[in-house]
C-alpha positions in Angstrom: 33.5 -43.9 -63.0 36.2 -46.1 -61.4 38.8 -48.0 -63.4 38.2 -51.8 -63.4 41.7 -52.7 -64.6 43.4 -55.4 -62.6 45.4 -53.9 -59.8 43.2 -50.7 -59.6 42.6 -49.6 -56.0 39.0 -48.9 -57.1 38.2 -52.7 -57.4 37.9 -53.1 -53.7 34.3 -52.2 -52.4 35.9 -50.9 -49.2 37.6 -48.2 -51.4 34.1 -47.1 -52.6 33.0 -47.0 -49.0 36.0 -44.9 -47.9 35.2 -42.3 -50.6 31.5 -42.3 -49.7 32.3 -41.8 -46.0 34.9 -39.1 -46.7 32.8 -36.8 -48.9 30.3 -34.5 -47.1 27.6 -34.4 -49.7 25.6 -31.9 -47.7 28.5 -29.5 -47.9 28.8 -29.9 -51.6 25.0 -29.4 -52.1 25.3 -26.2 -49.9 27.9 -24.9 -52.4 25.2 -25.0 -55.1 22.9 -22.6 -53.2 19.8 -24.8 -53.4 20.4 -26.1 -56.9 21.5 -29.6 -55.7 20.7 -32.2 -53.1 23.0 -34.5 -51.2 23.7 -37.7 -53.1 22.4 -40.8 -51.4 23.2 -43.3 -54.2 22.4 -43.6 -57.9 18.6 -44.1 -57.2 16.8 -41.8 -54.8 15.2 -43.1 -51.6 11.6 -44.2 -52.1 12.1 -45.1 -55.7 10.9 -48.7 -56.6 14.3 -49.5 -58.1 16.3 -48.4 -55.0 16.7 -51.8 -53.5 17.6 -52.6 -49.9 21.3 -52.3 -49.6 22.8 -52.6 -46.2 25.3 -49.8 -47.1 24.0 -46.3 -46.4 25.8 -43.3 -47.8 26.8 -40.9 -45.0 29.6 -38.6 -44.0 31.9 -40.1 -41.4 35.6 -39.4 -41.9 36.6 -41.3 -38.8 35.0 -44.5 -40.2 36.6 -43.8 -43.6 40.1 -43.7 -42.0 39.3 -46.9 -40.0 38.3 -48.7 -43.2 41.4 -47.4 -45.0 43.6 -48.7 -42.2 41.8 -52.1 -42.5 42.9 -52.2 -46.1 46.5 -51.9 -45.0 46.7 -48.3 -46.2 48.3 -45.8 -43.8 48.4 -42.0 -44.0 49.2 -40.7 -47.5 50.0 -44.0 -49.1 47.0 -44.2 -51.4 46.7 -41.8 -54.3 44.6 -41.5 -57.4 44.7 -39.6 -60.6 41.4 -38.3 -61.8 40.8 -36.3 -65.0 38.3 -33.4 -64.5 36.9 -30.8 -66.9 37.0 -27.2 -66.0 33.4 -26.8 -67.1 30.7 -28.7 -68.9 27.5 -30.7 -68.3 25.9 -29.7 -65.0 29.1 -28.6 -63.4 28.0 -25.4 -61.8 31.1 -24.8 -59.7 33.4 -27.4 -61.2 36.8 -26.5 -59.8 35.5 -25.4 -56.4 33.6 -28.6 -56.0 36.6 -30.8 -57.1 38.9 -28.9 -54.7 36.4 -29.4 -51.8 36.2 -33.2 -52.6 40.0 -33.3 -52.8 40.3 -31.7 -49.3 37.7 -34.1 -47.8 39.6 -37.1 -49.2 42.9 -35.7 -48.0 41.5 -35.5 -44.5 41.0 -39.3 -44.5 44.5 -39.9 -46.1 43.5 -40.3 -49.7 45.5 -38.2 -52.1 43.8 -37.2 -55.3 45.5 -35.3 -58.1 43.7 -33.9 -61.1 44.4 -33.9 -64.8 42.4 -30.9 -65.9 41.1 -31.3 -69.5 38.4 -29.7 -71.6 34.9 -31.0 -71.7 35.2 -32.4 -75.3 38.3 -34.5 -74.2 36.4 -35.7 -71.2 33.5 -37.0 -73.3 36.0 -38.8 -75.6 37.7 -40.4 -72.6 34.5 -41.7 -71.3 34.0 -43.6 -74.5 37.4 -45.2 -74.4 38.3 -48.4 -72.7 40.6 -48.2 -69.7 43.5 -49.9 -71.6 43.9 -46.9 -74.0 47.2 -45.2 -73.7 45.5 -41.9 -72.8 44.0 -43.6 -69.7 47.4 -44.8 -68.3 47.6 -44.2 -64.6 44.0 -43.0 -64.3 42.1 -44.5 -61.4 38.7 -42.9 -62.0 36.9 -40.7 -64.4 34.6 -37.9 -63.3 31.2 -38.7 -64.8 29.0 -35.6 -64.8 
């Protein structure tokens, strides 16, 4: 869940595309030994509510780096703080999956650091508005 505060790097749709292109969802799904499928958006293909977006989720780190450069961001000058829970709802290999995503994003020059919190705190944070003092400096919130 990205921050929508003014000045947040998450407000630019190209930033969402960079992340989508950087993360190899098939690799993440493989980590789950058949208990997950690669993400292709919020609504699965073939569903009547899917729509006809011209954007297709795919893994292409080269295109991600190109998009990032088009935003005026060079190597290692875009970073994000994301709180994560060590365990909780549907997080079968929480830390391992987060670290894999962190490495995939690092490969396209997006640095992500984690604030590791317990599941109860995470659910409380999701219910707060982005302007709360506890949310200061946070660019996204993992929403499992």
